C-alpha positions as CSV (number, residue, x, y, z in Angstrom):
1,M,60.6,-29.6,221.5
2,L,64.4,-29.7,221.7
3,A,66.7,-31.7,219.4
4,I,68.7,-32.9,222.4
5,S,68.0,-32.5,226.1
6,A,70.7,-34.0,228.4
7,D,70.4,-33.9,232.2
8,G,73.3,-34.9,234.4
9,V,74.8,-37.5,232.0
10,S,77.8,-39.4,233.2
11,K,79.6,-42.4,231.7
12,R,82.3,-44.6,233.2
13,Y,83.7,-47.5,231.3
14,K,84.4,-50.7,233.1
15,G,88.0,-51.2,234.0
16,L,88.9,-47.5,233.6
17,S,89.4,-45.2,236.6
18,Q,88.7,-42.0,234.6
19,T,85.2,-40.9,234.0
20,A,84.5,-40.3,230.2
21,L,81.6,-38.0,231.0
22,S,80.8,-36.2,234.3
23,N,77.4,-34.7,234.9
24,V,76.9,-33.2,231.4
25,S,73.7,-31.2,230.9
26,L,72.8,-29.3,227.8
27,N,69.9,-28.4,225.6
28,A,70.2,-28.2,221.8
29,E,67.5,-26.3,219.9
30,R,66.0,-27.8,216.8
31,G,67.1,-26.4,213.4
32,Q,70.5,-25.5,214.7
33,I,74.1,-26.8,214.4
34,Y,75.4,-27.6,217.8
35,T,79.1,-28.2,218.0
36,L,81.1,-30.1,220.6
37,L,84.8,-29.1,220.9
38,G,87.4,-30.9,222.9
39,R,90.8,-32.6,222.8
40,N,91.1,-36.3,222.0
41,G,89.5,-38.3,224.9
42,A,87.5,-35.3,226.2
43,G,84.2,-37.2,226.0
44,K,82.7,-35.9,222.7
45,T,82.3,-39.2,221.0
46,T,81.0,-40.8,224.1
47,F,78.2,-38.2,224.3
48,V,77.4,-38.6,220.6
49,R,77.2,-42.4,221.0
50,I,74.9,-42.2,224.0
51,C,72.6,-39.7,222.1
52,A,72.6,-42.1,219.1
53,T,71.5,-45.1,221.3
54,Q,74.9,-46.8,220.8
55,L,75.9,-46.6,224.4
56,M,74.2,-46.7,227.8
57,P,74.9,-43.8,230.2
58,T,76.1,-44.7,233.7
59,K,73.9,-41.9,235.1
60,G,71.6,-39.2,233.9
61,R,68.9,-38.9,231.2
62,I,68.9,-37.9,227.5
63,E,66.0,-37.1,225.3
64,V,66.4,-36.9,221.5
65,L,63.6,-35.2,219.6
66,G,61.4,-35.8,222.6
67,Y,62.2,-39.5,223.0
68,D,64.2,-41.1,225.8
69,V,67.3,-42.7,224.4
70,I,66.9,-45.7,226.6
71,K,63.2,-46.3,226.9
72,D,62.4,-45.2,223.3
73,A,65.6,-46.3,221.5
74,N,63.8,-47.6,218.4
75,E,61.8,-44.4,218.0
76,V,65.0,-42.4,218.2
77,R,66.8,-44.5,215.6
78,K,64.0,-43.8,213.1
79,L,64.6,-40.1,213.4
80,I,68.4,-39.8,213.3
81,S,71.4,-40.5,211.1
82,I,75.1,-40.6,212.0
83,V,78.6,-40.4,210.7
84,P,80.6,-42.3,213.3
85,Q,84.2,-41.4,214.0
86,E,85.3,-45.1,213.6
87,G,83.1,-45.8,210.6
88,R,84.7,-47.3,207.4
89,P,83.0,-48.2,204.1
90,L,83.0,-51.8,202.9
91,R,86.0,-52.5,200.7
92,A,84.1,-54.2,197.8
93,L,81.1,-51.9,197.6
94,T,81.0,-48.7,195.5
95,P,79.9,-45.3,196.7
96,W,76.6,-45.9,194.8
97,D,76.2,-49.3,196.5
98,H,76.7,-47.8,199.9
99,V,74.2,-44.9,199.6
100,Y,71.6,-46.7,197.5
101,N,71.5,-49.8,199.7
102,W,71.4,-47.7,202.8
103,L,68.4,-45.7,201.5
104,Q,66.6,-49.0,200.8
105,I,67.4,-50.3,204.2
106,R,65.8,-47.1,205.6
107,G,62.6,-47.9,203.6
108,E,62.9,-45.7,200.5
109,K,61.4,-46.9,197.3
110,K,63.8,-47.8,194.5
111,Q,63.1,-44.7,192.3
112,V,63.4,-42.3,195.3
113,A,66.5,-44.1,196.4
114,R,68.1,-43.7,193.0
115,E,67.2,-40.0,192.9
116,K,68.6,-39.3,196.4
117,T,71.7,-41.3,195.7
118,E,72.5,-39.4,192.5
119,K,71.8,-36.0,194.2
120,I,74.1,-36.6,197.3
121,L,76.9,-38.1,195.2
122,E,76.9,-35.1,192.9
123,K,76.8,-32.7,195.9
124,L,79.9,-34.3,197.4
125,D,81.8,-34.7,194.1
126,L,81.6,-38.5,194.3
127,Y,79.5,-39.2,191.2
128,D,82.5,-39.7,188.9
129,A,83.7,-42.4,191.3
130,K,80.3,-43.9,192.0
131,D,81.2,-47.3,190.4
132,R,84.6,-47.6,191.9
133,P,85.1,-50.1,194.8
134,A,85.9,-48.4,198.1
135,M,89.2,-50.3,198.3
136,N,90.3,-48.2,195.4
137,L,89.3,-44.8,196.8
138,S,91.5,-42.4,198.7
139,G,91.0,-42.0,202.4
140,G,89.2,-38.7,201.9
141,M,86.8,-40.1,199.4
142,K,86.0,-43.0,201.8
143,Q,85.2,-40.5,204.4
144,K,82.9,-38.6,202.0
145,V,81.1,-41.9,201.3
146,L,80.1,-42.1,205.0
147,V,79.0,-38.5,205.0
148,A,76.9,-39.2,201.8
149,M,75.2,-42.2,203.4
150,A,74.3,-40.2,206.5
151,M,73.0,-37.2,204.7
152,S,71.1,-39.0,202.0
153,V,68.3,-40.2,204.4
154,D,65.3,-38.1,205.6
155,A,66.4,-37.9,209.2
156,Q,65.5,-35.0,211.6
157,L,68.8,-35.1,213.5
158,L,72.2,-35.7,212.1
159,F,75.2,-36.7,214.2
160,L,78.5,-35.8,212.6
161,D,81.5,-37.1,214.6
162,E,84.5,-35.5,213.0
163,P,83.0,-35.8,209.5
164,T,85.8,-33.9,207.6
165,I,88.8,-35.6,209.2
166,G,91.4,-36.4,206.5
167,L,89.6,-34.3,203.8
168,D,91.5,-31.8,201.6
169,P,90.3,-28.2,201.8
170,I,88.0,-28.4,198.7
171,S,86.4,-31.6,200.0
172,R,85.9,-30.0,203.4
173,R,84.0,-27.1,201.8
174,Q,81.8,-29.5,199.8
175,V,80.8,-31.2,203.1
176,W,80.2,-27.8,204.7
177,S,77.9,-26.8,201.9
178,A,76.0,-30.0,202.3
179,I,75.7,-29.4,206.0
180,K,74.4,-25.9,205.5
181,D,71.8,-27.2,203.0
182,W,70.7,-29.8,205.5
183,K,70.2,-27.0,208.1
184,K,68.2,-24.9,205.6
185,E,65.6,-27.7,205.5
186,G,65.0,-27.1,209.2
187,K,66.9,-30.1,210.4
188,S,69.3,-30.3,213.4
189,I,72.9,-31.3,213.6
190,L,75.2,-32.3,216.4
191,L,78.8,-31.9,215.2
192,T,82.2,-32.8,216.7
193,T,85.3,-31.4,215.2
194,H,89.0,-30.5,215.9
195,Y,88.9,-27.9,213.2
196,M,88.3,-24.4,214.7
197,D,87.6,-22.8,211.4
198,E,84.9,-25.5,210.7
199,A,83.3,-24.8,214.1
200,E,83.4,-21.0,213.4
201,I,81.8,-21.3,210.0
202,L,79.1,-23.8,210.8
203,S,78.1,-23.5,214.4
204,D,75.1,-21.8,216.0
205,N,76.2,-22.8,219.4
206,I,79.4,-24.4,220.8
207,V,80.1,-26.5,223.9
208,I,83.7,-27.0,225.0
209,I,84.3,-30.3,226.9
210,D,87.4,-31.2,228.7
211,N,88.1,-34.3,230.8
212,G,84.4,-35.2,230.5
213,K,83.1,-31.9,231.8
214,I,81.6,-28.9,230.1
215,I,83.9,-25.9,230.7
216,A,82.3,-23.4,228.4
217,R,79.3,-22.9,226.1
218,G,77.7,-20.2,224.0
219,T,77.7,-18.6,220.5
220,I,81.0,-17.7,218.8
221,K,80.6,-14.1,220.0
222,E,79.9,-15.1,223.6
223,L,82.9,-17.4,223.7
224,R,85.2,-14.8,222.2
225,R,84.1,-12.5,225.1
226,T,85.7,-14.9,227.5
227,I,89.0,-13.3,226.5
228,P,88.7,-9.6,227.4
229,Q,91.5,-8.5,225.0
230,N,90.9,-8.1,221.3
231,T,94.4,-8.9,219.8
232,R,96.7,-11.9,219.7
233,I,100.5,-11.7,219.3
234,D,102.6,-14.8,218.9
235,I,106.3,-14.4,219.5
236,V,109.0,-17.1,219.1
237,K,110.3,-18.4,222.5
238,D,114.0,-17.9,221.9
239,N,115.9,-16.7,225.0
240,I,112.8,-14.8,226.1
241,D,111.7,-13.9,229.6
242,M,108.0,-14.9,229.8
243,E,107.5,-12.5,232.8
244,L,108.4,-9.6,230.5
245,F,105.0,-9.9,228.7
246,K,102.6,-10.3,231.6
247,S,102.2,-6.6,232.1
248,Y,100.8,-6.4,228.5
249,G,97.9,-8.9,229.0
250,T,97.4,-12.6,229.3
251,V,100.3,-14.9,228.5
252,V,99.6,-18.4,227.3
253,D,102.1,-21.1,226.5
254,S,100.6,-22.7,223.4
255,G,102.9,-25.7,223.7
256,G,104.9,-25.0,220.5
257,N,107.9,-22.8,219.9
258,T,105.9,-19.6,220.4
259,V,104.4,-17.7,223.4
260,R,100.9,-16.3,222.8
261,I,99.9,-12.9,224.3
262,F,96.3,-11.7,224.5
263,T,96.5,-7.9,224.5
264,Y,94.9,-4.7,223.2
265,E,95.6,-2.8,220.0
266,S,97.2,-0.1,222.0
267,A,100.0,-2.5,223.1
268,I,100.9,-3.8,219.6
269,K,103.5,-1.2,218.8
270,E,105.4,-1.7,222.0
271,L,105.2,-5.5,222.0
272,T,106.3,-5.9,218.4
273,G,109.1,-3.4,219.1
274,L,110.4,-5.6,221.8
275,A,110.3,-8.6,219.5
276,I,112.1,-6.7,216.8
277,N,114.8,-5.5,219.2
278,K,115.4,-9.2,220.2
279,N,115.3,-10.3,216.5
280,L,112.4,-12.6,217.2
281,S,109.7,-13.5,214.6
282,F,106.1,-12.6,215.5
283,T,102.6,-12.5,214.1
284,V,99.6,-10.3,215.0
285,S,96.0,-11.3,214.5
286,P,92.5,-10.8,216.0
287,I,91.2,-13.2,218.7
288,T,89.7,-16.4,217.3
289,L,87.9,-19.5,218.5
290,D,91.3,-21.3,218.5
291,D,92.5,-18.7,221.1
292,V,89.4,-19.3,223.3
293,F,90.0,-23.0,223.1
294,I,93.7,-22.8,224.0
295,S,93.0,-20.3,226.8
296,L,90.4,-22.6,228.4
297,V,92.1,-26.0,227.8
298,G,95.8,-25.2,227.5
299,G,96.3,-24.6,231.2
300,N,94.6,-27.9,232.0
301,E,96.8,-29.7,229.5
302,I,100.0,-28.3,231.0
303,E,98.8,-29.4,234.5
304,R,98.0,-32.9,233.2
305,Q,101.4,-33.3,231.6
306,Q,103.1,-32.2,234.8
307,Q,100.9,-34.7,236.8
308,D,101.7,-37.5,234.3
309,R,105.4,-36.8,234.7
310,K,105.0,-37.1,238.5
311,D,103.0,-40.3,238.2
312,L,105.7,-41.8,236.0
313,K,108.4,-40.8,238.4
314,N,106.5,-42.2,241.4
315,D,105.8,-45.4,239.4
316,A,109.5,-45.8,238.6
317,V,110.4,-45.3,242.3
318,T,107.8,-47.9,243.4
319,R,109.3,-50.4,240.9
320,I,112.8,-49.8,242.1
């Protein structure tokens, strides 16, 4: 039985011309961490919310742990837990209140609820703040309270929609450790994140979504192979001829003040020599998931920006 089985799922919100999801199909194995990557508005949260029975799809079918999310919504809800992207703790309640009360709502006996609450608060370094009202917690600690609530229950599938947003590096690693422990228990996780290092460290499989459509999927190794070169060189774009670098490999405009070149180790000496001769700063590194993401999504983003500018210009002409 799969953790998630989606077949031809689409979602269009009323009043919006753009489709949030378009014919998305995927199978997520049980006992794995399955990660959705994409820009803001790509459709990740929409997919999570449909899987978690919070939204109805416009078209298509999803099964979660063998249950249809529409016909068997109540059965699905018994087996899942979620950290929603828009979630916020209640201002007057403490971390202990949030976790303990949530466990009791889920049917745990008082003693078991106390034990589980203490365990997860210690795991996420919240125990010392367990009696502090949420209104007096930092933004990062509030986020960890939501993670603690979701991970305290005995669910078979955990939905984590950007769970470490706003967390400092140490807190992020505490959450990662808790996620890994959850997986060791044979449970399943669907994760969305903007942090490429987080995806690389945690994921068994990754799906990249752009504009509501799946544009790539696979393991980290499989996705890295979508870029044939093995080296990345970033050079500052200061009076530089972009055409000059195309003979060395794939040139990607990453949108900042640098040009990114995917090339081979054999070209490093010559490329860096060109940069040195032009007195330009540069960095050399191996290909990462971030590079894969930019190579797949970056071109689409540039095209979208160009189209947006055209639309704005046409709209201005129409108004005149």
